[in-house]
DSSP file (Angstrom, degrees, kcal/mol; ACC not computed):
  #  RESIDUE AA STRUCTURE BP1 BP2  ACC     N-H-->O    O-->H-N    N-H-->O    O-->H-N    TCO  KAPPA ALPHA  PHI   PSI    X-CA   Y-CA   Z-CA
    1    1 A M     >        0   0    0      0, 0.0     4,-1.8     0, 0.0     5,-0.2   0.000 360.0 360.0 360.0 -32.9    0.0    0.0    0.0
    2    2 A A  H  >  +     0   0    0      1,-0.2     4,-1.9     2,-0.2     5,-0.1   0.859 360.0  54.0 -66.3 -35.7    2.9    2.4    0.7
    3    3 A K  H  > S+     0   0    0      1,-0.2     4,-2.2     2,-0.2    -1,-0.2   0.883 106.5  51.9 -65.9 -37.4    4.2    2.0   -2.8
    4    4 A K  H  > S+     0   0    0      2,-0.2     4,-2.1     1,-0.2    -2,-0.2   0.906 109.3  49.2 -66.5 -41.7    0.8    3.0   -4.3
    5    5 A D  H  X S+     0   0    0     -4,-1.8     4,-1.9     2,-0.2    -1,-0.2   0.892 110.8  50.8 -63.9 -39.1    0.7    6.1   -2.2
    6    6 A K  H  X S+     0   0    0     -4,-1.9     4,-2.0     1,-0.2    -2,-0.2   0.912 110.0  49.3 -65.4 -42.2    4.2    7.1   -3.2
    7    7 A N  H  X S+     0   0    0     -4,-2.2     4,-1.7     1,-0.2    -1,-0.2   0.876 109.4  52.3 -65.1 -37.0    3.4    6.6   -6.9
    8    8 A Q  H  < S+     0   0    0     -4,-2.1     4,-0.4     1,-0.2    -1,-0.2   0.884 108.8  50.4 -66.4 -37.6    0.2    8.7   -6.6
    9    9 A N  H >< S+     0   0    0     -4,-1.9     3,-0.6     1,-0.2     6,-0.3   0.888 109.4  51.0 -67.1 -38.2    2.3   11.6   -5.0
   10   10 A E  H 3< S+     0   0    0     -4,-2.0    -1,-0.2     1,-0.2    -2,-0.2   0.856 121.0  33.5 -67.6 -34.3    4.8   11.4   -7.8
   11   11 A N  T 3< S+     0   0    0     -4,-1.7    -1,-0.2    -5,-0.1    -2,-0.2   0.286 100.6 114.1-102.4   9.1    2.1   11.7  -10.5
   12   12 A G  S <> S-     0   0    0     -3,-0.6     4,-1.9    -4,-0.4     5,-0.2  -0.007  84.0 -90.7 -76.0-177.8   -0.2   13.9   -8.4
   13   13 A F  H  > S+     0   0    0      1,-0.2     4,-1.9     2,-0.2     5,-0.1   0.919 124.1  45.6 -60.5 -49.9   -1.3   17.4   -9.0
   14   14 A F  H  > S+     0   0    0      1,-0.2     4,-2.3     2,-0.2    -1,-0.2   0.826 110.1  55.1 -69.3 -31.1    1.5   19.1   -7.0
   15   15 A A  H  > S+     0   0    0     -6,-0.3     4,-2.3     2,-0.2    -1,-0.2   0.888 107.5  50.2 -66.7 -38.4    4.1   16.9   -8.6
   16   16 A K  H  X S+     0   0    0     -4,-1.9     4,-2.3     2,-0.2    -2,-0.2   0.892 110.7  49.2 -66.2 -39.3    2.9   18.0  -12.1
   17   17 A I  H  X S+     0   0    0     -4,-1.9     4,-2.2     2,-0.2    -2,-0.2   0.925 111.2  49.5 -65.2 -43.6    3.1   21.6  -11.0
   18   18 A K  H  X S+     0   0    0     -4,-2.3     4,-1.8     1,-0.2    -2,-0.2   0.911 111.8  48.6 -60.8 -43.3    6.6   21.1   -9.7
   19   19 A N  H  X S+     0   0    0     -4,-2.3     4,-2.3     2,-0.2    -1,-0.2   0.881 108.8  54.4 -64.3 -39.2    7.6   19.4  -12.9
   20   20 A F  H  X S+     0   0    0     -4,-2.3     4,-2.3     1,-0.2    -2,-0.2   0.935 109.7  45.7 -60.8 -47.0    6.1   22.3  -15.0
   21   21 A F  H  X S+     0   0    0     -4,-2.2     4,-2.3     2,-0.2    -1,-0.2   0.830 109.8  54.9 -70.3 -30.6    8.1   24.9  -13.2
   22   22 A K  H  X S+     0   0    0     -4,-1.8     4,-1.8     2,-0.2    -1,-0.2   0.938 112.1  43.6 -63.8 -46.0   11.3   22.9  -13.5
   23   23 A S  H  X S+     0   0    0     -4,-2.3     4,-2.2     2,-0.2    -2,-0.2   0.869 111.6  55.4 -66.5 -35.1   10.9   22.7  -17.2
   24   24 A L  H  X S+     0   0    0     -4,-2.3     4,-2.4     1,-0.2    -2,-0.2   0.941 107.9  46.7 -63.7 -47.6    9.9   26.4  -17.4
   25   25 A T  H  X S+     0   0    0     -4,-2.3     4,-1.7     1,-0.2    -1,-0.2   0.875 111.2  53.7 -63.4 -35.7   13.1   27.5  -15.7
   26   26 A G  H  X S+     0   0    0     -4,-1.8     4,-0.7     1,-0.2    -1,-0.2   0.898 110.7  45.8 -63.5 -40.6   15.1   25.2  -18.0
   27   27 A E  H >X S+     0   0    0     -4,-2.2     4,-0.7     1,-0.2     3,-0.6   0.880 109.7  53.8 -70.0 -37.9   13.5   26.8  -21.1
   28   28 A I  H >< S+     0   0    0     -4,-2.4     3,-0.8     1,-0.2    -1,-0.2   0.859 103.8  56.6 -66.3 -33.6   14.0   30.4  -19.8
   29   29 A K  H 3< S+     0   0    0     -4,-1.7    -1,-0.2     1,-0.2    -2,-0.2   0.771 102.9  56.4 -66.8 -25.0   17.7   29.7  -19.3
   30   30 A K  H << S+     0   0    0     -4,-0.7    -1,-0.2    -3,-0.6    -2,-0.2   0.674  84.4 104.7 -79.4 -17.6   18.0   28.7  -23.0
   31   31 A V    <<  -     0   0    0     -3,-0.8     2,-0.8    -4,-0.7    -3,-0.0  -0.414  67.6-139.9 -69.4 136.1   16.6   32.1  -24.2
   32   32 A I        -     0   0    0     -2,-0.1    -1,-0.1     0, 0.0    -2,-0.1  -0.866  22.3-151.9 -95.9 107.5   19.1   34.5  -25.6
   33   33 A W        -     0   0    0     -2,-0.8     2,-0.0     1,-0.1     0, 0.0  -0.574  15.6-115.1 -83.0 140.7   18.0   37.9  -24.2
   34   34 A P        -     0   0    0      0, 0.0    -1,-0.1     0, 0.0     2,-0.1  -0.353  29.3-114.4 -72.9 155.0   18.8   41.1  -26.3
   35   35 A D     >  -     0   0    0      1,-0.1     4,-2.1    -2,-0.0     3,-0.3  -0.349  33.9 -96.5 -82.9 171.4   21.1   43.7  -24.9
   36   36 A K  H  > S+     0   0    0      1,-0.2     4,-2.6     2,-0.2     5,-0.2   0.878 120.8  52.5 -60.2 -43.5   20.0   47.2  -24.0
   37   37 A P  H  > S+     0   0    0      0, 0.0     4,-2.4     0, 0.0    -1,-0.2   0.886 110.4  49.4 -62.2 -35.3   21.0   48.9  -27.3
   38   38 A T  H  > S+     0   0    0     -3,-0.3     4,-2.5     2,-0.2     5,-0.2   0.914 111.5  48.3 -67.7 -42.3   19.1   46.3  -29.3
   39   39 A V  H  X S+     0   0    0     -4,-2.1     4,-2.1     2,-0.2    -1,-0.2   0.918 113.1  48.1 -63.2 -43.0   16.0   46.8  -27.1
   40   40 A A  H  X S+     0   0    0     -4,-2.6     4,-2.3     2,-0.2    -2,-0.2   0.914 112.2  49.4 -63.4 -43.3   16.2   50.6  -27.5
   41   41 A K  H  X S+     0   0    0     -4,-2.4     4,-2.1    -5,-0.2    -2,-0.2   0.923 113.4  44.5 -64.0 -45.4   16.7   50.4  -31.3
   42   42 A T  H  X S+     0   0    0     -4,-2.5     4,-2.3     2,-0.2    -1,-0.2   0.853 111.6  54.2 -70.2 -32.4   13.7   48.1  -31.8
   43   43 A T  H  X S+     0   0    0     -4,-2.1     4,-2.3    -5,-0.2    -2,-0.2   0.932 109.9  46.6 -64.4 -45.2   11.5   50.2  -29.4
   44   44 A V  H  X S+     0   0    0     -4,-2.3     4,-2.4     1,-0.2    -2,-0.2   0.899 111.3  52.8 -62.9 -40.0   12.3   53.3  -31.4
   45   45 A T  H  X S+     0   0    0     -4,-2.1     4,-2.3     1,-0.2    -2,-0.2   0.919 109.7  47.8 -61.3 -44.4   11.5   51.5  -34.6
   46   46 A V  H  X S+     0   0    0     -4,-2.3     4,-2.4     2,-0.2    -2,-0.2   0.919 112.1  49.1 -64.5 -43.4    8.2   50.3  -33.4
   47   47 A I  H  X S+     0   0    0     -4,-2.3     4,-2.3     1,-0.2    -2,-0.2   0.912 111.6  49.1 -63.6 -42.3    7.2   53.8  -32.2
   48   48 A V  H  X S+     0   0    0     -4,-2.4     4,-2.4     2,-0.2    -1,-0.2   0.914 111.7  48.7 -63.7 -42.8    8.2   55.4  -35.5
   49   49 A I  H  X S+     0   0    0     -4,-2.3     4,-2.5     2,-0.2     5,-0.2   0.908 110.4  51.1 -64.8 -41.1    6.2   52.8  -37.5
   50   50 A V  H  X S+     0   0    0     -4,-2.4     4,-2.2     1,-0.2    -1,-0.2   0.919 111.3  48.2 -62.6 -42.5    3.1   53.3  -35.3
   51   51 A L  H  X S+     0   0    0     -4,-2.3     4,-2.4     2,-0.2    -2,-0.2   0.898 111.7  49.9 -64.7 -40.0    3.3   57.1  -35.8
   52   52 A L  H  X S+     0   0    0     -4,-2.4     4,-2.4     2,-0.2    -2,-0.2   0.916 111.5  47.4 -65.4 -42.4    3.7   56.7  -39.6
   53   53 A V  H  X S+     0   0    0     -4,-2.5     4,-2.5     2,-0.2    -1,-0.2   0.892 111.4  52.2 -66.2 -38.2    0.7   54.3  -39.8
   54   54 A T  H  X S+     0   0    0     -4,-2.2     4,-2.2    -5,-0.2    -2,-0.2   0.925 110.7  47.5 -61.3 -44.9   -1.3   56.7  -37.7
   55   55 A L  H  X S+     0   0    0     -4,-2.4     4,-2.4     2,-0.2    -2,-0.2   0.903 111.4  51.2 -62.9 -41.7   -0.4   59.6  -40.0
   56   56 A L  H  X S+     0   0    0     -4,-2.4     4,-2.5     2,-0.2    -2,-0.2   0.917 110.4  48.1 -62.7 -44.0   -1.3   57.5  -43.0
   57   57 A V  H  X S+     0   0    0     -4,-2.5     4,-2.5     1,-0.2    -1,-0.2   0.896 111.4  51.4 -64.4 -39.6   -4.7   56.6  -41.6
   58   58 A F  H  X S+     0   0    0     -4,-2.2     4,-2.5     2,-0.2    -2,-0.2   0.920 111.1  47.6 -62.3 -43.8   -5.4   60.3  -40.8
   59   59 A I  H  X S+     0   0    0     -4,-2.4     4,-2.3     2,-0.2    -2,-0.2   0.932 113.3  47.0 -64.7 -45.7   -4.5   61.4  -44.3
   60   60 A V  H  X S+     0   0    0     -4,-2.5     4,-2.4     1,-0.2    -1,-0.2   0.906 112.9  50.4 -63.0 -41.1   -6.7   58.7  -45.9
   61   61 A D  H  X S+     0   0    0     -4,-2.5     4,-2.5     2,-0.2    -2,-0.2   0.918 110.0  49.7 -63.2 -43.7   -9.6   59.5  -43.6
   62   62 A S  H  X S+     0   0    0     -4,-2.5     4,-2.2     1,-0.2    -2,-0.2   0.905 111.5  48.7 -62.6 -41.4   -9.3   63.2  -44.4
   63   63 A I  H  X S+     0   0    0     -4,-2.3     4,-2.6     2,-0.2    -1,-0.2   0.918 111.5  49.5 -64.3 -43.4   -9.3   62.5  -48.1
   64   64 A M  H  X S+     0   0    0     -4,-2.4     4,-2.6     1,-0.2    -2,-0.2   0.904 110.5  49.9 -64.2 -41.1  -12.3   60.2  -47.8
   65   65 A V  H  X S+     0   0    0     -4,-2.5     4,-2.1     2,-0.2    -1,-0.2   0.910 112.0  48.9 -63.4 -41.3  -14.3   62.9  -45.8
   66   66 A S  H  X S+     0   0    0     -4,-2.2     4,-2.1     2,-0.2    -2,-0.2   0.919 112.1  48.1 -63.9 -43.5  -13.4   65.5  -48.4
   67   67 A L  H  X S+     0   0    0     -4,-2.6     4,-1.7     1,-0.2    -2,-0.2   0.908 111.6  49.2 -64.8 -41.5  -14.5   63.3  -51.3
   68   68 A L  H  <>S+     0   0    0     -4,-2.6     5,-2.5     1,-0.2     4,-0.4   0.873 109.9  52.5 -65.6 -35.7  -17.8   62.4  -49.5
   69   69 A G  H ><5S+     0   0    0     -4,-2.1     3,-0.8     1,-0.2    -2,-0.2   0.891 108.7  49.8 -65.2 -39.4  -18.4   66.0  -48.9
   70   70 A L  H 3<5S+     0   0    0     -4,-2.1    -1,-0.2     1,-0.2    -2,-0.2   0.819 107.5  54.9 -67.9 -30.5  -17.9   66.8  -52.6
   71   71 A L  T 3<5S-     0   0    0     -4,-1.7    -1,-0.2    -5,-0.2    -2,-0.2   0.533 125.5-100.5 -81.5  -5.6  -20.3   64.0  -53.5
   72   72 A G  T < 5S+     0   0    0     -3,-0.8     2,-0.8    -4,-0.4    -3,-0.2   0.471  77.8 135.3 103.7   1.6  -23.0   65.5  -51.4
   73   73 A F      < -     0   0    0     -5,-2.5     2,-1.0    -6,-0.2    -1,-0.3  -0.759  46.2-148.6 -85.0 115.3  -22.8   63.4  -48.3
   74   74 A N        +     0   0    0     -2,-0.8     3,-0.1     1,-0.2    -5,-0.1  -0.735  22.1 174.4 -86.8 106.2  -23.0   65.7  -45.3
   75   75 A T        +     0   0    0     -2,-1.0     2,-0.8     1,-0.2    -1,-0.2   0.752  64.9  58.9 -87.2 -24.7  -20.9   64.0  -42.7
   76   76 A A        +     0   0    0      1,-0.0     2,-0.8     3,-0.0    -1,-0.2  -0.850  57.2 168.2-110.5  98.6  -20.9   66.7  -40.0
   77   77 A Q        +     0   0    0     -2,-0.8     3,-0.4     1,-0.2    -1,-0.0  -0.744  15.1 148.3-109.1  82.5  -24.5   67.5  -39.0
   78   78 A T        +     0   0    0     -2,-0.8    -1,-0.2     1,-0.2    -2,-0.0   0.670  60.7  63.7 -92.0 -17.1  -24.0   69.7  -35.9
   79   79 A N  S    S+     0   0    0     -3,-0.2     2,-0.3     2,-0.1    -1,-0.2   0.356  74.2 113.4 -91.9   7.6  -27.0   71.9  -36.2
   80   80 A Q        -     0   0    0     -3,-0.4     2,-0.4     1,-0.0    -3,-0.0  -0.588  52.6-153.8 -79.5 138.8  -29.6   69.2  -35.8
   81   81 A T        -     0   0    0     -2,-0.3    -2,-0.1     3,-0.0     3,-0.0  -0.899  15.5-122.7-110.9 143.7  -31.8   69.3  -32.7
   82   82 A L        -     0   0    0     -2,-0.4     2,-0.1     1,-0.1     3,-0.0  -0.586  33.4-104.7 -80.8 143.5  -33.3   66.3  -31.2
   83   83 A P        -     0   0    0      0, 0.0     2,-0.2     0, 0.0    -1,-0.1  -0.430  38.8-114.3 -66.7 141.5  -37.1   66.3  -30.8
   84   84 A S        -     0   0    0     -2,-0.1     2,-0.2     1,-0.1    -3,-0.0  -0.510  28.4-117.3 -77.6 145.1  -38.1   66.8  -27.2
   85   85 A S        -     0   0    0     -2,-0.2    20,-1.5     1,-0.1     2,-0.3  -0.525  26.6-127.5 -80.3 148.8  -39.9   64.0  -25.6
   86   86 A S  E     -A  104   0A   0     18,-0.2     2,-0.4    -2,-0.2    18,-0.3  -0.717  17.6-156.3 -99.1 150.0  -43.5   64.5  -24.4
   87   87 A T  E     -A  103   0A   0     16,-4.0    16,-2.5    -2,-0.3     2,-0.6  -0.963  12.2-135.3-124.7 139.3  -44.7   63.8  -20.9
   88   88 A T  E     -A  102   0A   0     -2,-0.4     2,-0.5    14,-0.2    14,-0.2  -0.849  21.3-163.9 -96.3 124.2  -48.2   63.1  -19.8
   89   89 A V  E     -A  101   0A   0     12,-3.1    12,-2.6    -2,-0.6     2,-0.6  -0.916   7.0-151.2-110.8 130.6  -49.2   65.0  -16.7
   90   90 A V  E     -A  100   0A   0     -2,-0.5     2,-0.3    10,-0.2    10,-0.2  -0.895  19.7-179.7-103.7 120.7  -52.2   64.0  -14.7
   91   91 A E  E     -A   99   0A   0      8,-2.8     8,-2.8    -2,-0.6     2,-0.5  -0.869  21.2-134.9-117.5 152.0  -53.9   66.9  -12.8
   92   92 A Q  E     -A   98   0A   0     -2,-0.3     6,-0.2     6,-0.2    -2,-0.0  -0.915  18.5-142.9-108.1 132.8  -56.9   66.9  -10.6
   93   93 A N    >   -     0   0    0      4,-2.4     3,-1.6    -2,-0.5    -1,-0.0  -0.144  36.6 -93.4 -77.1 179.8  -59.5   69.5  -10.9
   94   94 A E  T 3  S+     0   0    0      1,-0.3    -1,-0.1     2,-0.1    -2,-0.0   0.767 128.5  58.7 -64.5 -24.9  -61.4   71.1   -8.1
   95   95 A D  T 3  S-     0   0    0      2,-0.1    -1,-0.3     1,-0.0     3,-0.1   0.275 119.5-111.4 -87.9  11.5  -64.1   68.5   -8.7
   96   96 A N  S <  S+     0   0    0     -3,-1.6     2,-0.4     1,-0.2    -2,-0.1   0.778  71.5 142.7  61.7  29.9  -61.5   65.7   -8.1
   97   97 A K        -     0   0    0      2,-0.0    -4,-2.4     0, 0.0     2,-0.3  -0.855  51.5-124.0-100.0 135.0  -61.6   64.7  -11.7
   98   98 A S  E     -A   92   0A   0     -2,-0.4     2,-0.4    -6,-0.2    -6,-0.2  -0.563  26.4-169.9 -78.4 140.0  -58.4   63.6  -13.3
   99   99 A E  E     -A   91   0A   0     -8,-2.8    -8,-2.8    -2,-0.3     2,-0.4  -0.991  11.3-145.8-133.7 124.4  -57.3   65.4  -16.4
  100  100 A E  E     -A   90   0A   0     -2,-0.4     2,-0.4   -10,-0.2   -10,-0.2  -0.758  16.6-175.3 -93.2 134.0  -54.5   64.3  -18.6
  101  101 A T  E     -A   89   0A   0    -12,-2.6   -12,-3.1    -2,-0.4     2,-0.5  -0.994  15.4-145.3-128.3 133.6  -52.4   67.0  -20.3
  102  102 A S  E     +A   88   0A   0     -2,-0.4     2,-0.3   -14,-0.2   -14,-0.2  -0.869  32.2 153.9-100.6 126.9  -49.6   66.3  -22.8
  103  103 A M  E     -A   87   0A   0    -16,-2.5   -16,-4.0    -2,-0.5    -2,-0.0  -0.963  42.9 -97.4-145.5 161.3  -46.6   68.6  -22.7
  104  104 A N  E  >  -A   86   0A   0     -2,-0.3     4,-2.1   -18,-0.3   -18,-0.2  -0.226  45.2 -96.4 -77.5 174.3  -43.0   68.5  -23.6
  105  105 A T  H  > S+     0   0    0    -20,-1.5     4,-2.2     1,-0.2     5,-0.2   0.862 120.7  50.6 -62.5 -41.0  -40.3   67.8  -21.0
  106  106 A T  H  > S+     0   0    0      1,-0.2     4,-2.3     2,-0.2    -1,-0.2   0.896 111.0  49.1 -68.0 -38.6  -39.3   71.5  -20.3
  107  107 A E  H  > S+     0   0    0      2,-0.2     4,-2.4     1,-0.2    -1,-0.2   0.897 110.7  51.2 -65.3 -38.4  -42.9   72.5  -19.8
  108  108 A A  H  X S+     0   0    0     -4,-2.1     4,-2.3     2,-0.2    -2,-0.2   0.900 110.3  48.7 -65.6 -40.5  -43.4   69.5  -17.4
  109  109 A K  H  X S+     0   0    0     -4,-2.2     4,-2.3     2,-0.2    -1,-0.2   0.912 111.6  49.4 -64.4 -42.2  -40.3   70.5  -15.4
  110  110 A E  H  X S+     0   0    0     -4,-2.3     4,-2.1     1,-0.2    -2,-0.2   0.910 111.5  49.5 -62.9 -41.9  -41.5   74.1  -15.2
  111  111 A T  H  X S+     0   0    0     -4,-2.4     4,-2.1     1,-0.2    -2,-0.2   0.909 112.3  46.6 -65.0 -42.8  -44.9   73.0  -14.0
  112  112 A T  H  X S+     0   0    0     -4,-2.3     4,-1.7     1,-0.2    -1,-0.2   0.876 112.0  50.4 -69.5 -35.4  -43.5   70.8  -11.3
  113  113 A S  H  X S+     0   0    0     -4,-2.3     4,-1.4     2,-0.2    -1,-0.2   0.875 111.0  49.7 -70.6 -34.4  -41.1   73.4  -10.1
  114  114 A E  H  X S+     0   0    0     -4,-2.1     4,-1.3     1,-0.2    -2,-0.2   0.895 111.2  48.7 -67.5 -39.8  -43.9   76.0   -9.9
  115  115 A S  H  < S+     0   0    0     -4,-2.1    -2,-0.2     1,-0.2    -1,-0.2   0.821 108.8  53.6 -71.0 -29.3  -46.1   73.6   -7.9
  116  116 A E  H  < S+     0   0    0     -4,-1.7    -1,-0.2     1,-0.2    -2,-0.2   0.827 104.9  55.6 -71.8 -31.1  -43.2   72.8   -5.5
  117  117 A K  H  <        0   0    0     -4,-1.4    -2,-0.2     1,-0.2    -1,-0.2   0.862 360.0 360.0 -68.1 -36.1  -42.7   76.5   -4.8
  118  118 A S     <        0   0    0     -4,-1.3    -1,-0.2     0, 0.0    -2,-0.2   0.478 360.0 360.0 -90.6 360.0  -46.3   77.0   -3.7
């Protein structure tokens, strides 16, 4: 029975984790790490390429917006106003009868603020 327990420990969960980290450290020791000048050079290269691609995308986008504007597609519609939503207000008359009134949001706010004041 003791041999079976020993074999289970060797092939158990924690043994597999231990084996994984042993192999991991062995593989990391095999890696040839770059020196500082190489890292600096490749970092600068990557940053320059990213800036160039960004500039290229900006130029293509600007040209496309100009062409669409010439063709009559209005891409910048800043003067449009959204329709105001309407609110239904229920008021009670002096006779205790409910009366529904439809008004837009600003009118409803004004009405509620006036009623809160009094």
